[in-house]
N, C-alpha and C positions, 0 to 999 in steps of 0.2 A: 555822576561820579564814575571814574574809570575803574575803581576796584580797590583791592587791598594794597596797602603801601608796604613795600619791603625796604626797610632802612639799610642804607649802605654807608658805612663810616668812611672818613677820609683815608684811614689806613687801608681799608678794602679797595678803595678807588685807586690807591697808589700801588697795590700789591703786584700788579702785572705790568706797570709802566713806571717803575720807580727810577729816578735818576741815581747815578749816571748810567746804570746798566742798560736801560731801555734805549736811551739816546745813542749809546755806543752801538747797540745792535742795529738800530735803524740806519745809522751812518754806514755801518759795514754793508748792509743790504743795498743801500744806494750806490756805494762804491763798487761792490761786487757785480752789480748789474751792468756797469759800464766797462768792465775789464774785457780785454781781448781774450781769445782762446788761450794763447800762450801765458798771458798774465794770470788768467784764472787758474790754469794748471799749476803755476808757481804758488798761488795763494792756497790752493788745495793741498799742496805738499807741506806748506807751513802749518796748516790746520791739522793735518794728519800727524806731523811730528809733535805738535803740542799735545794732541790727544794721547799719543803713546807715552809721552813723558808723564802726563797727569795720571794715566791709567796705572802706572807703577805703584800708585798709592793704594790700590786694591790688591788684596792677597793673591788672587788668581793671576794677576798680571805683573807681579813684582819684578820679574826678570824679562819682561817683554822687550824685544829688540826692535820689532817692526809690526805694524798692523797686520801685514800679510802672514806673520808668524802665529797670530792668534788663531786657535781652532774655531770652527763654526760653533755657534752657541745656540742652545735651544731653551725654550721657556721652562721645560722640566728641569734642566740643570740649574737654572737660576732659582727656581722655586725650591729645589732641594737644599741649596747652600747660598741663601741670599747675601749673607755677610761677606762671602768671598768676592763679591763684585762691588762692594761699597767702599768708599774712601771717606776720611774725615774732612769736614769742611768747617770754615770759621763762621760762616753765616748759617742761619736756620735752613732746614731742608723741607720742602713740601713733599707730600706723598700722594699717590693715587693708586688705583687698583685696576687691573684688567682681567677680563675673562677672555675667552677665545673659543675656538671651535670645540675645545674639550670642556668648556664651562668651568675650568679650574681657575681660581683667582690667584693673581700674582701681584704682590705689593711692589710698586716702583717708586724710587726716590728721585727727586728732581731738584737740582741746585738752583739758586737764585738766577744764575746766568742762563740756565736753560729756560726757566719760566719766562724771563724777559725776552729771550730770543724767540721763543714760540709765539708770544704775543706780537712781537715786532714783525714776524713773518706774516701772520694773519692780517695785521694792520697794513703791511705792504701790499698784500693781495687785494684788500678792499680798496686801497688807494688807486689800484689799476682801474677801478670802476668810477673814479672821480669822487670818492667819499672818504671821510675820516671815520674810522670805526670807533675812535675815542669820543667823538662828538655827535655822530649820527643817532637818530632815534631808531631803536632796534626792537623788533618783535622776535622773541625766542620761542621756537616750537620744537623742542627736543624731548628728553626723557625726564625733565624735572617733575618732581612730585609736589604738586600744589596743595592737594588735599586728597582724602580717600576716594577711590574710584566710585564708591557707592553714593557719595554726596553729589547729587545731580542738580543742586541749586547754584546758579551763578552767584559770585564771579568765579570763573575758572582760570584765573590769572593773578599775578602780583605785579604791581608797578613799583619801580625803584623810587626812592625818595626824591631823586632829582628829576623824576618823570621822563627819563630818557630810555629806559629799558622796560618792556612789558614781557614777562615770562609767562607763557601760556601752557596750560595743561594739555598734553597730547592724549592723555587717557580718557578725557571727557568729550573729545571732539567727534561729533556725529551729526546726522541730519537734525535731530531734535535740539541739540545745543548750538548748532551753527549760527542761528540768528544772534545769539548773545555774543559770540566771537566776532561776528561781522560788525555789530554795533561798536564793540570795543575798538576794533581795528580802524573803522571809519573815524571814530573820535580821536584815537591816538595818533593816526597818520604816520606810521613808521616809514623810515627810508629803506630799512633793510629787514628782510625776513631771514633769520638765521635758524636753519631747521635741518632735521633729518630728511633725506629725500622722500621717504615714504610718507611722512607727515605733511611735507610741503605739497605733495601730490594729492593727499587726502583733502587738504584745505582748498586746493585748486578745483578738485572735483566737486566739492560741496558748493564752492562759489559759482561755478558754471551751472550746476544743477538748480541752484536757487535764483539764478539770474541776478546775483548781487556782486558786481565787479569789485574786486579788491586790487589795489595798485601798490607796487613797491618799486623803488629804483634798482634794487639789487636783491636777488635771492642767493644767499650763501649757504651751501650744503656741504655736509661731511658725514663721516662715520658709517655710511652705507654706500652701496653701489648706486650710481645714478644712471639708469638706462637712457639711451638717446631719445626714445619716445617720451620719457618722463621729463627730460630736460626741455624738449620742444614744447610740451604742454605748459610747463611753468613759465616759459618765456611768453607764450601766447596769452595765457589766462591772466597773468599778473602784469604783462607789459614791461617786464624787467629783464635786465641782464642777469645771466645765471653763471655763477662761479662755483666750482666744486673743488674741494681739496681732500687729499688722502693723508692720513697719519695713523699713528697707533699710540696707545697709552705708554708704550715703552719709549716713544719719541726717537726712533732710530732712523727714520726716513720721512721725507715730506715731498708730496707732489701736488700739482695744481692744474686746473683746466679753466681757461677763460673762453675757449671755443669748443664746440661739440667735437668729440672724437680725438682731441689733442690734449694729452697730459704730459707734463714735464716734471722731472725730479728737480728739486732745488739742491744743487751740489754744494752750496755753502752751508746747508743745514747739517749734512752728514755724508759720509762715504757710503755710496750705494754700490752693491755688487749684484749682478743678476745671474742666478744659477739655473741652468737648463738641465732638466732631468731626462732620463732615457725616453720618456713618452713625449718630450718636447715642451712640457710645461716650464714656465720661467718664474722662479721664486725670487722675491725681494729679500735681500740680505743687507742689513744696515748697521752703521756705527755712527752714533751722534757725536758731533764735534764739540758740543757746548755743555754737556752735562758733567759736572765735576763731583756729583754725589754718588752716582752709580754708573759703572762702566759695563755696557752691554756691547761688546765688540764682535763684529761679524755675526750679528744676531739674526737668526732665521725667523722671519715674521710669519711664515706660513701663507702669506698672501702672494698671489700670482698676477702678473701683468698680462694684458691682452695686447698683442702686437698690432701695430697699425701699418703705416706706410713704410716704416724702417724696421729692419731686423738686425741692425747693428747694436748689439747689446751694450757694448762699451760706450757708444755715443749716447744711447738712451740713459745709461747710468750716470753719465756726466751732465745730463740735462741739455745736451746739444741736439738731440732728436726726440721726437714725441712718441708716445705709445697710446693705444686706444682706450685704456682703462684698467681697472683692477678687478679681477674676478674673485669670487669667494667672499664677497662683502655684501651680499644681498641682505635685505632687511630681516632681522630676527624678530618676528612678531608672531603672536597667536591671535585667533579670531573668536569673537563671541558668536552666539547662535545665529545672529542676523548679519554677520560680517563686521561687527565692531572690532576695531583694531586696538591691540594692547602691545606696547613696545617697551624698550628699556629693560629687556629681559636679562641682559648681561650684568645688570646690577644685582641680580638675585644671589649668585654664588659669592659675592664679595665678602660678606661678613664671616664666611665659614672656612677658616684655614684648616680645619680638621678633616675636610673631605678632599678626595682626589679630584672631584669634579662633578658636574651634573649635566644632564641632557634633557631637553624639553620636547615632548612628542604631542602634537595635536592629533588626537585620535578620532575626532568627530566634531560636529557643530557644538561649540561651547564646551568641549571636553578636552582636558589636558592631563597628561601624565608627566611627572617630573621624576626622572631616573637619577639616582644618586649612587656614586661610588664612594664608599667610606670603609676602609679596612678595619679601623679600630672602634668606630662609634656608629652603631646602627639602632640607637634607642628611639623610643617613641617621642621623647622630648626633642631630639634633634629634628625628626621629621616634622614635628609641630612648629619648630622655629623656622624651618625652611618654608613651610606652607604659609606662615605668617608673613615672612619676607616677600614671598611670591604675591601675596595679596596686596602689597603696596604698589604693585605694577599691573596686576590682573584683577579685574573687577569681579564682583560676586556672581555675575551672570554666567561665569565660566566655572564648571566643575573641575577641581584639581585633586589628583591623587598623587601622593609621594611614595615612591617605591625604591628600596635599596637593591642594587644589582651588582653583579661581579664584572660585567663588561657592558660597554655602550654599543649601540647599534651603529653600523657603518653603511655608507652609500655604496653603490655599485662600483664606484671608482676607488673604494677602499678608504675614503675619508670619513671622518667622525664629525658630523654636523652638530652644532650646538642646538639647533631647532630642526625638528623633522615634522613635515606636514603629511599626515595620511589623509587629511581632508583640508580643502580650502573652499571658501565661498566662490560661487560662480563669478567670473569676471564681468 
């Protein structure tokens, strides 16, 4: 028996590929890919004009004349006045949450058109590997909570009712549990491994160490930095094509890589601007063309690109030239005393709107401090709630202390990391 069955209703199955929105998005992507440079520039002008017109429905942009007239926008500004960037929609709106390098949670609203377009872009990307993401068998190894970390008895996964998707627990994967994972994957035989890079690498390492080959047609990664050596390892161990993509919960920019060291922005997803600072760092600023529920125009992501063969920032922003990758998106993980990996940490601050943010510090083997900035609430009950939430991602083998602070720690470069490692296991 493969394991627990996770029921998926017809409504849930249609939620991200509902007609006619999804079909319209796929048709747009097919057409956009064939356009000449001049025709694509004209299409981009139309998308920008439509965005500006729609954005006038949000209080902040009521008098906006052009996208270039919008000031640069930060996460802190949106968090302080979220209603100023929202517009009324006829259809229901989905919501998500993001944390970031500050660990502060921001609620984001996504219109139906954006949800469908986002899925269409990912499906378009998977199709480049000759697969249909809507019908392929998929093993998911991201930050999903399957059961408490202290429950060490298999199964460590859930299988969808149509037996097409196996969602695996990243929090239980180690040398001891790997044989159960390998048995499942061999029996399930997925076409695609959809994973955080750190967890895909962990699975590859365990597979090679145990001399139990696992095979996929495609490894699809996102949400963390994928170093070149990690990409090469995934391709070699799994015998798979590796595709990586970059995005954010705010959905303001999208980039993808089908070849090592070459990332391209998708200019039909949103308007990208690349801002170079005095030190030469290049930040991604984005404006999504397709979200009609929340307008984040010229939004500063805080993420920086690594330049490759080209230094033409305008060509890179238009998706006409490649860049080498995105920095500042390394895996946010903590480690158990023997090197066990716990991830999905950016989920921890999401339920706590009353705090300014939190920062996680690995102080030693299996020892973690959670630093919390909270001006108005520093009670023991809040600390206990944060600890309980952290325990959904970090197993009991790790000692956790919660401490209220007035300021977070910064790196030598003046940045404020979400996770700081004073200790890491030996490589």
